[in-house]
Jmol script that loads the backbone (N, CA, C; Angstrom):
load data "model"
ATOM      1  N   MET A   1      18.731  68.283-145.705  1.00  0.00           N
ATOM      2  CA  MET A   1      19.787  68.692-146.179  1.00  0.00           C
ATOM      3  C   MET A   1      19.588  68.884-147.702  1.00  0.00           C
ATOM      4  N   GLY A   2      17.750  68.611-147.812  1.00  0.00           N
ATOM      5  CA  GLY A   2      17.400  67.984-149.770  1.00  0.00           C
ATOM      6  C   GLY A   2      17.495  68.995-150.878  1.00  0.00           C
ATOM      7  N   GLY A   3      17.807  70.289-150.104  1.00  0.00           N
ATOM      8  CA  GLY A   3      18.008  71.560-151.519  1.00  0.00           C
ATOM      9  C   GLY A   3      19.494  72.230-151.491  1.00  0.00           C
ATOM     10  N   VAL A   4      20.466  70.921-151.137  1.00  0.00           N
ATOM     11  CA  VAL A   4      21.853  71.055-151.021  1.00  0.00           C
ATOM     12  C   VAL A   4      22.274  70.968-152.658  1.00  0.00           C
ATOM     13  N   THR A   5      23.240  71.917-153.308  1.00  0.00           N
ATOM     14  CA  THR A   5      23.807  70.733-154.504  1.00  0.00           C
ATOM     15  C   THR A   5      24.799  70.271-154.283  1.00  0.00           C
ATOM     16  N   PRO A   6      25.014  70.039-155.345  1.00  0.00           N
ATOM     17  CA  PRO A   6      26.869  69.226-155.296  1.00  0.00           C
ATOM     18  C   PRO A   6      27.429  70.691-155.323  1.00  0.00           C
ATOM     19  N   GLU A   7      27.609  71.061-155.858  1.00  0.00           N
ATOM     20  CA  GLU A   7      28.063  72.197-155.662  1.00  0.00           C
ATOM     21  C   GLU A   7      28.404  73.129-154.293  1.00  0.00           C
ATOM     22  N   GLU A   8      27.368  73.152-153.440  1.00  0.00           N
ATOM     23  CA  GLU A   8      27.644  73.591-152.099  1.00  0.00           C
ATOM     24  C   GLU A   8      28.189  72.325-150.842  1.00  0.00           C
ATOM     25  N   HIS A   9      27.692  71.378-151.274  1.00  0.00           N
ATOM     26  CA  HIS A   9      28.724  70.212-150.861  1.00  0.00           C
ATOM     27  C   HIS A   9      29.475  70.141-150.800  1.00  0.00           C
ATOM     28  N   ALA A  10      30.540  70.352-152.549  1.00  0.00           N
ATOM     29  CA  ALA A  10      31.998  70.731-152.356  1.00  0.00           C
ATOM     30  C   ALA A  10      32.163  71.890-151.406  1.00  0.00           C
ATOM     31  N   ALA A  11      31.799  72.962-151.497  1.00  0.00           N
ATOM     32  CA  ALA A  11      31.812  74.320-150.938  1.00  0.00           C
ATOM     33  C   ALA A  11      32.456  73.683-149.171  1.00  0.00           C
ATOM     34  N   ARG A  12      30.986  73.323-149.364  1.00  0.00           N
ATOM     35  CA  ARG A  12      31.017  73.273-147.798  1.00  0.00           C
ATOM     36  C   ARG A  12      32.319  72.224-146.943  1.00  0.00           C
ATOM     37  N   ALA A  13      32.177  71.091-147.959  1.00  0.00           N
ATOM     38  CA  ALA A  13      33.945  70.034-147.323  1.00  0.00           C
ATOM     39  C   ALA A  13      34.992  70.566-147.532  1.00  0.00           C
ATOM     40  N   ALA A  14      35.348  71.804-148.657  1.00  0.00           N
ATOM     41  CA  ALA A  14      36.536  72.867-148.871  1.00  0.00           C
ATOM     42  C   ALA A  14      36.490  73.149-147.236  1.00  0.00           C
ATOM     43  N   GLU A  15      35.649  73.978-146.764  1.00  0.00           N
ATOM     44  CA  GLU A  15      35.647  74.881-145.883  1.00  0.00           C
ATOM     45  C   GLU A  15      35.551  73.567-144.158  1.00  0.00           C
ATOM     46  N   LEU A  16      35.173  72.681-144.387  1.00  0.00           N
ATOM     47  CA  LEU A  16      35.715  71.674-143.189  1.00  0.00           C
ATOM     48  C   LEU A  16      36.964  71.148-143.832  1.00  0.00           C
ATOM     49  N   ILE A  17      37.791  71.251-144.758  1.00  0.00           N
ATOM     50  CA  ILE A  17      38.670  70.721-144.610  1.00  0.00           C
ATOM     51  C   ILE A  17      40.083  71.494-144.053  1.00  0.00           C
ATOM     52  N   ALA A  18      39.198  73.067-144.320  1.00  0.00           N
ATOM     53  CA  ALA A  18      40.442  74.058-144.299  1.00  0.00           C
ATOM     54  C   ALA A  18      40.287  73.881-142.437  1.00  0.00           C
ATOM     55  N   GLU A  19      39.057  73.875-142.194  1.00  0.00           N
ATOM     56  CA  GLU A  19      39.154  74.131-139.964  1.00  0.00           C
ATOM     57  C   GLU A  19      39.471  72.404-139.831  1.00  0.00           C
ATOM     58  N   ALA A  20      39.523  70.946-140.241  1.00  0.00           N
ATOM     59  CA  ALA A  20      40.107  69.689-139.889  1.00  0.00           C
ATOM     60  C   ALA A  20      41.665  70.404-139.657  1.00  0.00           C
ATOM     61  N   GLU A  21      42.019  71.108-140.921  1.00  0.00           N
ATOM     62  CA  GLU A  21      43.887  71.568-140.945  1.00  0.00           C
ATOM     63  C   GLU A  21      44.305  72.454-140.005  1.00  0.00           C
ATOM     64  N   ARG A  22      43.239  73.275-139.867  1.00  0.00           N
ATOM     65  CA  ARG A  22      43.522  74.284-138.563  1.00  0.00           C
ATOM     66  C   ARG A  22      43.465  73.394-137.506  1.00  0.00           C
ATOM     67  N   LEU A  23      42.793  72.303-137.038  1.00  0.00           N
ATOM     68  CA  LEU A  23      42.378  71.854-136.097  1.00  0.00           C
ATOM     69  C   LEU A  23      43.717  70.745-135.854  1.00  0.00           C
ATOM     70  N   TYR A  24      44.260  69.882-136.634  1.00  0.00           N
ATOM     71  CA  TYR A  24      45.005  69.450-136.856  1.00  0.00           C
ATOM     72  C   TYR A  24      46.507  69.665-136.434  1.00  0.00           C
ATOM     73  N   GLN A  25      46.671  71.275-136.465  1.00  0.00           N
ATOM     74  CA  GLN A  25      47.938  72.178-136.413  1.00  0.00           C
ATOM     75  C   GLN A  25      47.718  72.490-134.777  1.00  0.00           C
ATOM     76  N   ILE A  26      46.808  72.693-134.266  1.00  0.00           N
ATOM     77  CA  ILE A  26      46.347  72.383-132.965  1.00  0.00           C
ATOM     78  C   ILE A  26      47.132  71.423-132.015  1.00  0.00           C
ATOM     79  N   CYS A  27      46.534  70.665-132.699  1.00  0.00           N
ATOM     80  CA  CYS A  27      46.842  69.120-132.026  1.00  0.00           C
ATOM     81  C   CYS A  27      48.098  68.770-132.132  1.00  0.00           C
ATOM     82  N   LEU A  28      48.852  68.640-133.302  1.00  0.00           N
ATOM     83  CA  LEU A  28      49.869  68.633-133.452  1.00  0.00           C
ATOM     84  C   LEU A  28      50.853  69.263-132.086  1.00  0.00           C
ATOM     85  N   VAL A  29      50.854  71.186-132.261  1.00  0.00           N
ATOM     86  CA  VAL A  29      51.320  71.829-131.112  1.00  0.00           C
ATOM     87  C   VAL A  29      51.051  70.761-129.927  1.00  0.00           C
ATOM     88  N   ASP A  30      49.925  70.565-129.265  1.00  0.00           N
ATOM     89  CA  ASP A  30      50.008  70.068-128.376  1.00  0.00           C
ATOM     90  C   ASP A  30      50.145  68.696-127.839  1.00  0.00           C
ATOM     91  N   TYR A  31      50.443  67.889-129.336  1.00  0.00           N
ATOM     92  CA  TYR A  31      51.573  66.950-128.773  1.00  0.00           C
ATOM     93  C   TYR A  31      53.333  67.116-128.586  1.00  0.00           C
ATOM     94  N   GLU A  32      53.818  68.063-129.979  1.00  0.00           N
ATOM     95  CA  GLU A  32      55.117  67.999-129.509  1.00  0.00           C
ATOM     96  C   GLU A  32      55.134  69.075-128.383  1.00  0.00           C
ATOM     97  N   THR A  33      54.183  69.576-127.829  1.00  0.00           N
ATOM     98  CA  THR A  33      54.994  70.405-126.335  1.00  0.00           C
ATOM     99  C   THR A  33      54.215  70.121-125.058  1.00  0.00           C
ATOM    100  N   ASN A  34      53.488  69.141-125.162  1.00  0.00           N
ATOM    101  CA  ASN A  34      52.935  68.597-123.654  1.00  0.00           C
ATOM    102  C   ASN A  34      52.993  67.476-123.356  1.00  0.00           C
ATOM    103  N   ILE A  35      54.206  66.963-123.686  1.00  0.00           N
ATOM    104  CA  ILE A  35      54.926  66.090-122.985  1.00  0.00           C
ATOM    105  C   ILE A  35      54.952  66.034-121.478  1.00  0.00           C
ATOM    106  N   ASN A  36      54.382  65.011-120.619  1.00  0.00           N
ATOM    107  CA  ASN A  36      54.600  65.162-119.183  1.00  0.00           C
ATOM    108  C   ASN A  36      55.663  64.859-118.769  1.00  0.00           C
ATOM    109  N   GLU A  37      56.664  65.974-118.252  1.00  0.00           N
ATOM    110  CA  GLU A  37      57.686  65.484-117.853  1.00  0.00           C
ATOM    111  C   GLU A  37      57.836  64.583-116.006  1.00  0.00           C
ATOM    112  N   ASP A  38      56.942  64.706-115.698  1.00  0.00           N
ATOM    113  CA  ASP A  38      56.734  63.736-114.093  1.00  0.00           C
ATOM    114  C   ASP A  38      56.905  62.665-114.331  1.00  0.00           C
ATOM    115  N   ASP A  39      56.041  62.413-115.357  1.00  0.00           N
ATOM    116  CA  ASP A  39      56.267  60.338-115.254  1.00  0.00           C
ATOM    117  C   ASP A  39      57.385  60.425-117.081  1.00  0.00           C
ATOM    118  N   HIS A  40      57.537  61.239-117.729  1.00  0.00           N
ATOM    119  CA  HIS A  40      58.945  60.708-118.207  1.00  0.00           C
ATOM    120  C   HIS A  40      58.445  59.612-119.672  1.00  0.00           C
ATOM    121  N   SER A  41      56.785  60.401-119.711  1.00  0.00           N
ATOM    122  CA  SER A  41      56.176  59.951-120.589  1.00  0.00           C
ATOM    123  C   SER A  41      56.821  60.223-122.239  1.00  0.00           C
ATOM    124  N   GLU A  42      56.608  58.957-122.846  1.00  0.00           N
ATOM    125  CA  GLU A  42      57.495  59.442-124.195  1.00  0.00           C
ATOM    126  C   GLU A  42      55.867  59.730-125.543  1.00  0.00           C
ATOM    127  N   GLU A  43      54.431  59.243-124.119  1.00  0.00           N
ATOM    128  CA  GLU A  43      53.749  60.131-125.503  1.00  0.00           C
ATOM    129  C   GLU A  43      53.167  61.302-124.591  1.00  0.00           C
ATOM    130  N   PRO A  44      53.450  62.197-125.850  1.00  0.00           N
ATOM    131  CA  PRO A  44      52.428  63.767-125.211  1.00  0.00           C
ATOM    132  C   PRO A  44      50.827  63.357-124.971  1.00  0.00           C
ATOM    133  N   TYR A  45      50.481  64.714-123.860  1.00  0.00           N
ATOM    134  CA  TYR A  45      49.126  64.537-123.595  1.00  0.00           C
ATOM    135  C   TYR A  45      48.195  65.484-125.131  1.00  0.00           C
ATOM    136  N   VAL A  46      47.640  65.128-125.771  1.00  0.00           N
ATOM    137  CA  VAL A  46      46.596  66.116-126.310  1.00  0.00           C
ATOM    138  C   VAL A  46      45.048  66.075-125.913  1.00  0.00           C
ATOM    139  N   PRO A  47      44.619  66.818-125.449  1.00  0.00           N
ATOM    140  CA  PRO A  47      43.314  67.491-124.726  1.00  0.00           C
ATOM    141  C   PRO A  47      42.153  66.700-125.659  1.00  0.00           C
ATOM    142  N   GLY A  48      41.250  66.245-125.216  1.00  0.00           N
ATOM    143  CA  GLY A  48      40.233  65.202-126.026  1.00  0.00           C
ATOM    144  C   GLY A  48      39.188  65.591-126.472  1.00  0.00           C
ATOM    145  N   ALA A  49      39.085  67.271-126.163  1.00  0.00           N
ATOM    146  CA  ALA A  49      38.253  67.876-126.870  1.00  0.00           C
ATOM    147  C   ALA A  49      38.651  68.251-128.141  1.00  0.00           C
ATOM    148  N   ASP A  50      39.785  68.277-128.012  1.00  0.00           N
ATOM    149  CA  ASP A  50      40.377  68.959-129.542  1.00  0.00           C
ATOM    150  C   ASP A  50      40.604  68.049-129.947  1.00  0.00           C
ATOM    151  N   LEU A  51      40.926  66.608-130.448  1.00  0.00           N
ATOM    152  CA  LEU A  51      41.034  65.402-131.199  1.00  0.00           C
ATOM    153  C   LEU A  51      39.593  64.850-131.396  1.00  0.00           C
ATOM    154  N   ALA A  52      38.292  64.969-130.462  1.00  0.00           N
ATOM    155  CA  ALA A  52      36.974  64.566-130.693  1.00  0.00           C
ATOM    156  C   ALA A  52      36.292  66.130-131.518  1.00  0.00           C
ATOM    157  N   MET A  53      36.669  67.338-131.829  1.00  0.00           N
ATOM    158  CA  MET A  53      36.640  68.222-132.816  1.00  0.00           C
ATOM    159  C   MET A  53      37.186  67.773-133.994  1.00  0.00           C
ATOM    160  N   LEU A  54      38.244  67.304-133.962  1.00  0.00           N
ATOM    161  CA  LEU A  54      39.202  67.374-134.764  1.00  0.00           C
ATOM    162  C   LEU A  54      38.824  65.729-136.112  1.00  0.00           C
ATOM    163  N   THR A  55      38.380  64.753-135.146  1.00  0.00           N
ATOM    164  CA  THR A  55      37.750  63.691-135.365  1.00  0.00           C
ATOM    165  C   THR A  55      36.226  64.299-136.659  1.00  0.00           C
ATOM    166  N   ALA A  56      35.592  64.965-135.668  1.00  0.00           N
ATOM    167  CA  ALA A  56      34.083  65.074-136.357  1.00  0.00           C
ATOM    168  C   ALA A  56      33.907  66.513-137.149  1.00  0.00           C
ATOM    169  N   THR A  57      34.732  67.067-137.350  1.00  0.00           N
ATOM    170  CA  THR A  57      35.390  67.907-138.448  1.00  0.00           C
ATOM    171  C   THR A  57      35.583  67.255-139.910  1.00  0.00           C
ATOM    172  N   THR A  58      36.698  66.136-139.638  1.00  0.00           N
ATOM    173  CA  THR A  58      37.245  65.114-140.475  1.00  0.00           C
ATOM    174  C   THR A  58      36.520  64.355-141.534  1.00  0.00           C
ATOM    175  N   GLN A  59      35.430  64.058-140.531  1.00  0.00           N
ATOM    176  CA  GLN A  59      34.008  63.070-140.762  1.00  0.00           C
ATOM    177  C   GLN A  59      33.028  63.570-141.618  1.00  0.00           C
ATOM    178  N   LEU A  60      32.474  65.036-141.112  1.00  0.00           N
ATOM    179  CA  LEU A  60      31.780  66.110-141.518  1.00  0.00           C
ATOM    180  C   LEU A  60      32.230  65.920-143.054  1.00  0.00           C
ATOM    181  N   ALA A  61      33.514  66.582-142.900  1.00  0.00           N
ATOM    182  CA  ALA A  61      34.453  67.098-144.525  1.00  0.00           C
ATOM    183  C   ALA A  61      33.533  65.500-145.898  1.00  0.00           C
ATOM    184  N   GLN A  62      34.273  65.009-144.793  1.00  0.00           N
ATOM    185  CA  GLN A  62      34.128  63.289-145.516  1.00  0.00           C
ATOM    186  C   GLN A  62      32.621  63.350-146.227  1.00  0.00           C
ATOM    187  N   ALA A  63      31.832  63.490-145.461  1.00  0.00           N
ATOM    188  CA  ALA A  63      30.411  63.043-146.085  1.00  0.00           C
ATOM    189  C   ALA A  63      30.131  64.487-146.915  1.00  0.00           C
ATOM    190  N   HIS A  64      29.811  65.479-146.687  1.00  0.00           N
ATOM    191  CA  HIS A  64      30.240  66.400-148.055  1.00  0.00           C
ATOM    192  C   HIS A  64      30.485  65.827-149.066  1.00  0.00           C
ATOM    193  N   ALA A  65      32.198  65.808-148.834  1.00  0.00           N
ATOM    194  CA  ALA A  65      33.086  65.417-150.057  1.00  0.00           C
ATOM    195  C   ALA A  65      32.189  64.196-150.388  1.00  0.00           C
ATOM    196  N   ALA A  66      31.640  63.191-150.074  1.00  0.00           N
ATOM    197  CA  ALA A  66      31.146  62.453-150.445  1.00  0.00           C
ATOM    198  C   ALA A  66      29.546  62.402-151.605  1.00  0.00           C
ATOM    199  N   LEU A  67      28.395  63.680-150.556  1.00  0.00           N
ATOM    200  CA  LEU A  67      27.494  64.103-151.215  1.00  0.00           C
ATOM    201  C   LEU A  67      28.167  64.429-152.601  1.00  0.00           C
ATOM    202  N   ALA A  68      29.081  65.510-152.926  1.00  0.00           N
ATOM    203  CA  ALA A  68      29.254  66.194-153.677  1.00  0.00           C
ATOM    204  C   ALA A  68      29.035  65.477-154.896  1.00  0.00           C
ATOM    205  N   ARG A  69      29.624  64.250-154.810  1.00  0.00           N
ATOM    206  CA  ARG A  69      30.498  63.482-155.894  1.00  0.00           C
ATOM    207  C   ARG A  69      29.199  62.682-156.379  1.00  0.00           C
ATOM    208  N   LEU A  70      28.475  62.031-155.487  1.00  0.00           N
ATOM    209  CA  LEU A  70      26.749  61.984-156.282  1.00  0.00           C
ATOM    210  C   LEU A  70      26.477  62.669-157.409  1.00  0.00           C
ATOM    211  N   GLY A  71      26.076  63.839-157.236  1.00  0.00           N
ATOM    212  CA  GLY A  71      25.879  64.720-157.683  1.00  0.00           C
ATOM    213  C   GLY A  71      24.293  65.546-158.008  1.00  0.00           C
ATOM    214  N   PRO A  72      23.790  65.539-159.441  1.00  0.00           N
ATOM    215  CA  PRO A  72      22.211  66.154-158.993  1.00  0.00           C
ATOM    216  C   PRO A  72      21.569  64.692-158.793  1.00  0.00           C
ATOM    217  N   ARG A  73      20.403  64.799-158.386  1.00  0.00           N
ATOM    218  CA  ARG A  73      19.683  63.965-158.107  1.00  0.00           C
ATOM    219  C   ARG A  73      18.516  63.306-158.930  1.00  0.00           C
TER     220      ARG A  73
END
end "model"
wireframe off; spacefill off
backbone 0.3
color backbone group
C-alpha cells in the first residue's frame, strides 16, 4: 500500500467502521436471540465466523485509521 494517501486510508477506515457496525448489529441480534433453551444457559450463542469477521474488520479499520493519522511520508 505504498501509494495510498492519508485521505484514502481515512476513507477506507470509514468504510470498514461502517461494516464493523453492521457486523456488530448481526452479532448483537444473535447474542440477544440465540439463548440455548435446552441447557438454560445464560450465555447466548454467537457464531464464531460472525465474531471473527467483526474482529478482523475492526482491526483493519484501526490499521487504516492509524495510517491516515501518519500523514504524507
